C-alpha positions in Angstrom: 54.5 -4.5 109.5 53.2 -2.3 106.8 50.4 -1.5 108.9 52.6 -0.3 112.0 54.4 1.5 109.3 51.7 3.5 108.0 50.6 3.9 111.7 53.8 5.6 113.1 54.0 7.5 109.8 50.4 8.8 110.5 51.1 9.5 114.0 54.1 11.7 112.9 56.3 9.5 114.8 59.2 9.1 111.9 61.9 7.6 114.5 59.0 4.7 115.0 58.6 4.9 111.8 62.0 4.4 111.0 62.0 1.2 113.3 59.1 -0.2 111.5 60.4 0.3 108.3 63.6 -1.6 109.3 61.5 -4.5 110.2 59.2 -4.6 106.6 63.0 -3.7 104.9 64.6 -6.9 106.8 62.0 -9.2 105.7 61.6 -8.0 102.4 65.3 -8.4 101.7 65.4 -11.7 103.0 62.7 -12.8 100.4 64.4 -10.9 97.8 67.7 -12.6 98.6 66.4 -16.4 98.5 64.6 -15.3 95.0 68.0 -14.1 93.7 70.4 -16.8 95.2 67.9 -20.1 94.8 64.6 -19.5 92.7 65.9 -17.4 89.9 68.8 -19.7 89.1 66.9 -22.5 89.5 64.5 -21.4 86.9 66.9 -20.3 84.6 68.6 -23.9 84.6 64.7 -25.8 84.1 62.9 -23.4 82.2 65.4 -20.8 80.3 62.8 -19.4 78.3 61.7 -17.6 80.9 64.8 -15.8 81.4 63.3 -12.1 80.2 60.7 -12.0 82.9 63.6 -13.1 85.4 65.4 -9.9 84.2 62.4 -8.2 84.5 62.2 -9.4 87.8 65.8 -8.4 89.0 65.5 -5.0 88.1 62.2 -4.7 90.1 64.4 -6.3 93.1 66.8 -3.2 92.7 63.9 -0.8 92.1 62.1 -1.9 95.6 65.7 -1.3 97.4 65.8 1.6 95.8 62.0 2.7 97.1 63.2 1.4 100.5 66.2 3.6 100.4 64.1 6.9 99.6 61.7 6.1 102.1 64.7 5.5 104.6 66.0 9.1 103.8 62.4 10.7 104.0 62.2 9.1 107.3 65.6 10.2 108.4 64.6 13.8 107.3 61.3 14.0 109.2 59.6 14.0 105.7 56.2 12.4 106.9 54.0 13.2 103.8 56.9 12.4 101.3 57.6 9.3 103.3 53.8 8.0 103.0 54.3 8.7 99.1 57.1 6.7 98.9 55.9 3.9 101.2 52.4 4.0 98.8 54.7 3.8 95.8 57.0 1.0 97.3 53.5 -0.9 97.8 52.7 -0.5 94.5 55.9 -1.6 93.2 55.8 -4.6 95.3 52.2 -5.5 94.6 52.9 -5.6 90.4 56.0 -7.9 91.2 54.1 -10.4 93.1 51.6 -10.7 90.4 54.1 -11.2 88.0 55.8 -13.8 89.7 52.5 -15.5 90.3 51.9 -15.4 86.8 55.4 -16.6 86.1 54.8 -19.5 88.8 51.4 -20.2 87.0 53.7 -20.5 83.6 55.7 -23.0 85.5 53.1 -25.3 86.3 51.8 -25.6 83.0 55.1 -26.4 81.8 55.6 -30.1 80.3 58.6 -31.2 82.6 62.1 -31.6 80.6 
C-alpha cells in the first residue's frame, strides 16, 4: 500500500495517490481502532503501571490521524511535493509508534503475572 502511494505521488497522479491513501488509511484506522478498543483497555486493567505509555500512544494515534488528513488535503489540492513530505512525516511517526509498542510488549512479557 505504501509503495503504491509513493509510486502514484512520484508519477504525479494525485487521484491515484488519493485512492492508494484511502486503502492505507482504512488499514491504519482498523489497526488503531483495535488497539484503542481492545488492547489498551486490557493493558490498563492488567498492568496499570503502563498508563503513561498508553496515554502517549493515544496521543500518537491522534497525530497519525492528523497526518493522514494533512496528506489527504495535499493530494486533494494536487500538492504532490507537500504530499510526499506529509507521507514521510506520517511514516516516521508510525515507525516511532510501532517501536514504542514493541517496547511496551517486551515490558509486559517481563512482568510477573498477578
